[in-house]
C-alpha positions in Angstrom: 0.0 0.0 0.0 1.1 3.6 -0.7 0.3 6.3 1.9 -0.5 10.0 1.4 -1.4 12.6 4.0 -3.9 15.4 3.8 -5.8 17.6 6.3 -9.1 16.2 5.2 -10.4 13.4 3.0 -13.8 13.8 1.5 -15.6 10.8 -0.1 -18.0 11.6 -2.9 -18.0 14.2 -5.6 -21.7 15.4 -5.5 -23.0 18.5 -4.1 -22.2 17.6 -0.6 -18.6 16.5 -1.3 -17.7 19.5 -3.4 -19.3 21.9 -1.0 -17.4 20.3 1.9 -14.1 20.4 0.0 -14.4 24.0 -1.1 -15.5 25.2 2.2 -12.6 23.4 3.9 -10.2 25.0 1.4 -11.6 28.4 2.2 -10.8 27.8 5.9 -7.2 26.9 5.1 -7.4 23.1 5.1 -5.9 20.8 2.5 -8.7 18.6 1.3 -8.5 15.5 -1.0 -11.8 14.6 -2.6 -12.2 10.9 -3.7 -14.8 10.1 -6.3 -15.4 6.5 -7.6 -16.7 7.8 -10.9 -14.1 7.7 -13.7 -15.5 10.1 -16.3 -14.8 13.8 -16.3 -18.5 14.3 -15.8 -19.1 11.3 -13.6 -22.7 10.4 -12.8 -24.2 11.1 -9.4 -27.6 12.2 -8.2 -26.6 15.9 -8.3 -25.9 15.5 -12.0 -29.6 14.5 -12.5 -31.3 16.9 -10.1 -34.2 19.2 -11.1 -32.2 21.8 -9.0 -34.9 23.0 -6.5 -33.5 24.2 -3.1 -36.3 24.3 -0.6 -37.1 23.1 3.0 -40.1 20.8 3.3 -41.5 22.2 -0.1 -41.5 25.7 1.2 -39.4 28.8 0.3 -35.9 28.2 1.6 -35.7 31.9 2.5 -38.8 31.5 4.8 -36.8 31.8 8.0 -35.4 29.6 10.8 -38.7 29.4 12.8 -40.8 28.5 9.9 -38.3 25.8 8.7 -38.0 24.3 12.2 -41.8 24.2 12.5 -42.1 22.4 9.2 -39.5 19.8 9.9 -40.9 19.1 13.3 -44.4 18.6 11.7 -43.4 16.4 8.8 -40.4 14.4 10.3 -41.4 12.9 13.5 -38.1 11.2 13.9 -35.8 14.3 13.3 -33.0 14.8 15.9 -33.7 18.2 17.5 -30.1 19.5 17.1 -30.0 18.4 13.4 -33.3 20.0 12.8 -32.2 23.3 14.3 -29.0 23.1 12.3 -30.9 22.6 9.1 -33.4 25.3 9.8 -30.8 27.9 10.9 -28.4 27.4 8.0 -30.7 26.9 5.1 -30.5 30.5 3.8 -26.7 30.6 4.4 -26.4 27.5 2.2 -28.0 29.3 -0.8 -26.0 32.5 -0.2 -22.8 30.4 0.0 -23.6 28.7 -3.3 -24.3 32.1 -4.9 -21.0 33.3 -3.7 -19.3 30.3 -5.4 -20.8 31.4 -8.7 -23.9 29.2 -8.8 -27.0 30.8 -10.5 -30.6 30.6 -9.5 -34.0 31.3 -11.2 -37.6 31.4 -10.0 -39.1 28.4 -11.8 -42.8 28.9 -11.0 -45.2 30.8 -8.7 -45.0 28.0 -6.1 -43.0 29.0 -3.0 -40.6 26.0 -3.2 -39.7 27.0 -6.8 -38.2 30.4 -5.9 -34.7 29.1 -5.7 -33.9 26.7 -8.7 -30.5 26.1 -10.2 -30.1 27.7 -13.5 -30.4 26.6 -16.2 -33.3 24.5 -14.7 -33.1 20.7 -14.9 -36.9 20.3 -15.7 -37.4 20.8 -19.4 -39.7 18.1 -20.3 -40.4 14.3 -19.9 -37.3 12.0 -19.6 -33.8 12.6 -18.4 -32.0 15.7 -19.7 -29.2 16.8 -17.5 -26.2 17.9 -19.6 -25.5 21.6 -19.2 -28.4 22.0 -16.7 -28.9 22.6 -13.0 -26.9 20.1 -11.0 -24.4 19.4 -13.9 -23.5 23.2 -14.1 -23.2 23.3 -10.3 -20.8 20.5 -10.2 -18.8 21.9 -13.0 -18.6 25.2 -11.2 -17.7 23.8 -7.8 -15.2 21.5 -9.4 -13.5 24.4 -11.1 -13.4 26.4 -7.9 -11.8 23.4 -6.1 -9.1 23.3 -8.8 -8.5 27.1 -8.6 -7.9 26.7 -4.8 -5.1 24.2 -5.6 -7.0 21.2 -4.3 -7.5 17.8 -6.0 -10.5 15.7 -7.0 -9.3 12.2 -7.6 -11.6 10.2 -9.9 -11.7 6.4 -10.0 -11.1 6.0 -6.2 -13.5 3.8 -4.2 -13.2 3.7 -0.5 -13.0 0.4 1.1 -12.2 0.7 4.8 -11.6 3.2 7.6 -8.2 3.6 9.1 -8.8 3.7 12.9 -6.3 4.5 15.6 -7.3 4.5 19.3 -10.9 5.0 18.3 -10.2 7.8 15.9 -10.7 7.8 12.1 -7.4 8.9 10.6 -7.9 8.0 6.9 -9.3 5.7 4.4 -8.2 2.6 2.5 -9.3 3.0 -1.2 -9.0 1.2 -4.4 -7.6 3.5 -7.1 -7.5 1.6 -10.4 -5.8 -1.7 -9.6 -3.9 -0.3 -6.6 -5.0 -0.3 -3.0 -3.8 2.9 -1.3 -3.9 4.4 2.2 -4.9 8.1 2.5 -4.3 9.6 5.9 -5.8 12.8 7.3 -6.9 14.6 10.4 -10.5 13.9 9.5 -12.8 12.1 6.9 -16.1 13.4 5.6 -18.4 10.7 4.0 -20.6 12.3 1.3 -21.2 9.6 -1.3 -24.9 9.5 -1.2 -27.4 7.0 0.0 -27.8 3.2 -0.6 -30.6 3.4 -3.1 -28.7 1.5 -5.7 -27.5 -1.3 -3.2 -30.0 -4.3 -3.7 -28.8 -6.0 -0.5 -29.4 -3.0 1.6 -32.7 -2.1 -0.1 -33.9 -5.7 0.6 -33.0 -5.4 4.2 -34.4 -2.0 4.9 -36.8 -0.8 2.1 -38.5 -3.4 0.0 -38.8 -7.2 -0.3 -38.4 -6.9 -4.1 -35.6 -4.4 -4.8 -35.6 -5.4 -8.5 -39.1 -4.2 -8.8 -38.3 -0.6 -7.6 -37.3 1.8 -10.3 -34.0 3.4 -9.9 -35.0 7.1 -10.3 -31.4 8.1 -9.8 -27.9 7.9 -11.2 -27.1 4.5 -9.9 -24.0 5.6 -7.9 -25.4 5.4 -4.4 -24.4 1.9 -3.4 -23.8 2.6 0.3 -20.0 2.6 0.3 -19.9 5.4 3.0 -22.6 3.7 5.0 -20.7 0.5 5.2 -17.5 2.3 5.9 -19.0 4.2 8.7 -20.6 1.1 10.3 -17.3 -0.6 10.2 -16.0 2.3 12.1 -18.6 1.8 14.8 -21.3 4.3 13.6 -24.9 4.0 14.5 -27.6 4.2 11.8 -31.0 5.7 11.9 -34.2 5.9 9.8 -33.2 3.2 7.2 -36.7 2.3 6.1 -37.7 5.4 4.2 -36.6 7.0 0.9 -37.3 10.0 -1.2 -39.0 9.2 -4.5 -42.1 9.4 -6.5 -44.8 7.2 -8.0 -44.1 6.6 -11.7 -45.9 4.9 -14.5 -45.0 1.2 -14.5 -43.9 1.6 -18.1 -40.9 3.8 -16.8 -39.1 0.5 -16.3 -38.8 0.1 -20.0 -39.4 3.6 -21.4 -36.8 6.2 -20.5 -39.1 9.1 -21.6 -41.2 8.3 -18.4 -38.6 9.1 -15.8 -37.5 11.0 -13.7 -40.5 13.1 -15.0 -43.4 13.0 -15.2 -44.5 11.5 -11.9 -48.0 10.7 -10.7 -48.3 12.5 -7.3 -51.1 14.9 -8.2 -53.5 12.3 -9.5 -52.7 9.9 -6.7 -53.4 12.6 -4.1 -56.7 13.4 -5.7 -57.8 9.8 -6.6 -57.4 6.4 -5.0 -54.6 3.8 -5.2 -55.8 0.3 -5.2 -54.3 -3.2 -4.9 -55.1 -6.2 -7.3 -58.3 -6.8 -5.2 -59.5 -3.3 -5.8 -58.9 -2.1 -2.2 -57.1 0.9 -1.0 -54.0 0.2 1.1 -52.4 3.5 2.0 -53.1 7.2 2.8 -53.0 8.9 -0.6 -53.3 12.3 1.1 -49.8 12.2 2.5 -48.5 12.6 -1.0 -46.3 11.0 -3.5 -43.2 10.3 -1.4 -45.2 8.5 1.2 -47.2 6.5 -1.4 -44.1 5.6 -3.2 -42.7 4.0 0.1 -46.0 2.2 0.5 -45.9 0.7 -2.9 -42.2 -0.3 -2.5 -43.1 -2.1 0.6 -45.7 -4.4 -1.0 -44.9 -8.0 -1.7 -45.4 -7.2 -5.4 -44.6 -3.5 -6.0 -45.9 -3.8 -9.6 -49.5 -4.8 -8.7 -51.1 -1.4 -7.9 -53.1 1.0 -10.0 -54.1 4.6 -9.4 -57.8 5.1 -10.3 -59.3 8.5 -11.2 -61.9 10.1 -13.5 -62.1 12.8 -16.2 -62.5 15.6 -13.6 -59.2 14.6 -11.8 -57.4 14.0 -15.2 -58.3 17.5 -16.5 -57.6 19.1 -13.1 -55.0 17.6 -10.9 -53.6 15.7 -13.9 -52.4 18.9 -15.3 -50.7 20.2 -12.2 -46.9 20.5 -12.0 -44.2 21.7 -14.4 -44.3 18.5 -16.3 -47.7 17.1 -15.7 -48.8 13.5 -16.3 -51.6 14.8 -18.5 -50.7 14.9 -21.4 -47.2 13.5 -21.0 -47.9 10.0 -19.8 -50.0 8.8 -22.8 -48.1 11.1 -25.1 -44.8 9.3 -24.2 -46.3 5.8 -24.4 -47.3 5.2 -20.8 -50.3 2.9 -20.2 -53.6 4.6 -19.4 -56.6 2.4 -19.2 -59.8 4.2 -20.0 -63.5 3.0 -19.7 -67.0 4.4 -19.5 -67.8 2.6 -16.2 -65.9 1.4 -13.2 -67.0 -2.1 -13.9 -65.6 -2.1 -17.3 -62.4 -0.5 -16.0 -62.0 -3.2 -13.4 -62.2 -5.8 -16.3 -59.4 -4.0 -18.2 -57.0 -4.2 -15.3 -58.1 -7.6 -14.1 -59.6 -6.9 -10.7 -62.9 -7.7 -9.1 -65.4 -5.1 -10.4 -67.6 -5.3 -7.2 -64.6 -4.5 -5.0 -63.5 -1.5 -7.1 -67.0 -0.2 -7.3 -67.4 -0.4 -3.5 -64.0 1.2 -2.9 -64.9 4.2 -5.1 -68.4 4.5 -3.6 -67.1 4.6 -0.1 -64.4 7.2 -1.1 -67.0 9.4 -2.9 -69.3 9.2 0.2 -66.5 10.2 2.5 -65.5 13.1 0.2 -69.1 14.3 0.1 -69.5 14.0 3.9 -66.1 15.4 4.7 -65.2 12.2 6.6 -62.2 10.9 4.7 -60.4 10.5 7.9 -62.8 7.6 8.8 -61.9 5.6 5.7 -59.9 2.4 6.0 -57.1 3.2 5.8 -57.7 6.7 7.0 -57.0 9.5 4.6 -55.6 13.0 5.3 -55.2 16.2 3.3 -51.6 17.0 4.0 -50.6 17.0 0.3 -54.0 17.9 -1.3 -57.7 17.4 -1.5 -59.4 14.3 -2.5 -61.9 14.6 -5.5 -64.9 12.4 -5.9 -64.6 9.9 -8.8 -67.9 10.2 -10.8 -67.3 11.7 -14.2 -66.7 9.2 -17.2 -64.5 8.3 -18.6 -62.7 6.5 -15.7 -59.0 5.9 -15.8 -56.5 3.5 -14.2 -52.7 3.6 -14.6 -50.3 0.9 -13.4 -47.7 2.3 -11.2 -44.3 1.5 -9.8 -42.2 3.2 -7.0 -39.3 5.3 -8.2 -36.5 5.7 -5.6 -34.3 8.8 -5.8 -32.3 8.6 -2.6 -32.6 6.9 0.8 -33.6 9.2 3.7 -31.9 7.2 6.4 -28.3 6.3 7.0 -25.3 7.3 9.2 -26.4 9.0 12.5 -24.9 12.4 12.9 -25.3 15.3 15.2 -25.8 19.1 14.6 -22.2 19.5 13.6 -22.3 16.5 11.1 -20.2 14.4 13.4 -20.7 10.7 12.9 -22.3 9.2 16.1 -21.8 5.8 17.8 -24.8 3.8 19.3 -24.3 5.6 22.7 -24.7 9.0 20.8 -21.1 10.0 21.3 -19.1 11.1 18.2 -16.4 9.1 16.5 -13.5 11.4 16.6 -12.3 12.5 13.1 -15.4 11.1 11.2 -18.1 13.2 9.6 -20.9 12.6 7.2 -22.9 14.9 5.0 -25.8 14.8 2.5 -28.0 11.8 1.7 -25.7 9.2 3.2 -26.9 10.5 6.6 -30.0 9.9 8.6 -31.8 11.5 11.5 -33.5 14.4 9.7 -35.9 13.1 7.0 -38.3 10.2 7.2 -40.4 9.1 10.0 -43.9 7.6 9.9 -45.0 9.9 7.0 -41.7 9.8 5.0 -41.2 13.4 5.7 -39.2 15.1 3.0 -36.9 18.1 3.8 -35.0 18.4 0.5 -32.0 16.5 -0.8 -30.0 19.6 -2.1 -30.6 21.8 0.9 -29.8 19.0 3.4 -26.7 18.1 1.5 -25.4 21.7 1.3 -26.1 22.5 4.9 -24.6 19.4 6.4 -21.5 19.6 4.1 -20.8 23.2 5.3 -21.2 22.2 9.0 -19.0 19.1 8.4 -16.2 21.1 6.7 -16.3 23.9 9.3 -16.2 21.6 12.3 -13.5 19.4 10.8 -11.3 22.3 9.7 -11.8 24.0 13.0 
C-alpha cells in the first residue's frame, strides 16, 4: 500500500462532497476529494437533479422558525439538534452557493420553486441533465476546487476506515488496480445513499428491490454507510426513501422518468391493490405513497384510479404534468365508461373497485375521509370524488431517488456511535446521513438543501 497525507479526506463528488471540499479549502485546510466515478462528468444524483433548493417544499428563505416548525411537523423522527442546524443554516447555504458562482432562477409561482438552479433541470419528460442545473453546479464547484489548488481524484472507491485509538485517521481506497492508504486529520463521508444497493434495499426498504425503479444515477451503493458502520457508527431511519410514484412503463421507457410523476392524480384519486382495495393514505402525497408501494410483496401490482375531472384538473398540475405527457410518451392509461368495465381491463374484481370508489366518494361528500380504512388526510392535497366518465386506471411503480436514512450524525455533522457520542475524526454529509428526513410519514426536507447545509457544517467543524 502507498500512503498519502492530507488535512481532510472527503468521499464523494456530488453537491455535498464538493461543498465540503471548497468550504474546507476556504478555511485553510488541504482537502482531498475521492470520487469513484471515472468520467470527467461522472454520474451522481446531483448531476440528474431538477435543481430545487427548498425546505419541506417551502421557500428556503422563509426563515429559521418556519423551517423548524415544518421539519418538526413532517419528520417525527428528526433529531432536535439536526433539525435546528438545518433550519438555521438553510438561507446561508443558498448564499454560499451564490458566492461560489452558482446561479438561480424562479421556476414557478410555487414557494418552493423560488430558488432553482439555472439553467433549470426540468425541461420536459425523460432525463435531460447535460448543461443544466446540477451538472452546471458540479462543474462550477469542481473548477473552484481546482482554482484553490485542491485535488479531486476520480476512480477512487473507498474500502475501509483507518482507525487508531478510536479515531478515524484516513481511508483505504481502491484506485485503479492499486490499494492505497490516504491519511488525514478527519474524513467526511458524502457519497450519497444506498438506493442502488440491492442487498441494503432488501434489508431495509422493499422485499423486491428489482421491482423498484432506480430514479437516480445508480451511484449510491452505500459505500460510505458500510465504511461508517465498520468504524462503529450508528444508523437511523433506514426504512424510508425520497422518490415518486411513476408509470409502470418507466421500467422500459426512458421518456417516463424522472418526470413526469403521478403525485397529483394519486393525491386526488385512489390507489388500489389487485383486489380493488385501498392500502395507504394517498393524502400524504407521492413520497409516502411511493414508500408504501415499494413495501408491498409485489410492488408492480397497484393502479391509481381516477376520473375525467381529476385527469383534467390535478392531472395537469406541475411543471411536467402527467396529462398529457404519460400517454403522449407511451405510458399505459386504461380508459373505460364505467368502473366495472375499467376493473375488467385491469383484471380486478369489479364489485370491489365499485365499492371502494363508492365509499371514497361518500366520505368526500360527507367530509369524513379521515374515517376511511385506511384513514385519509389532506396534508398534500384534497381528494376529488370519482364520478365523471371516462374513468381511468394507470399501473404504477415506486421510483426511488435517494434513501432518507443512514449514518447517524449530530448538529455538527459528526458521525455518532450507538451511545450517541461522536467518532473522533469522522463526519458525514448529504444523503448518506439519517436523523432528519423520514419518520412515519416519510417526511421530505430536501436533498440539495440537506446536502449543502450538512456539508458546510462538516467542513467547518472538521477544519476548525
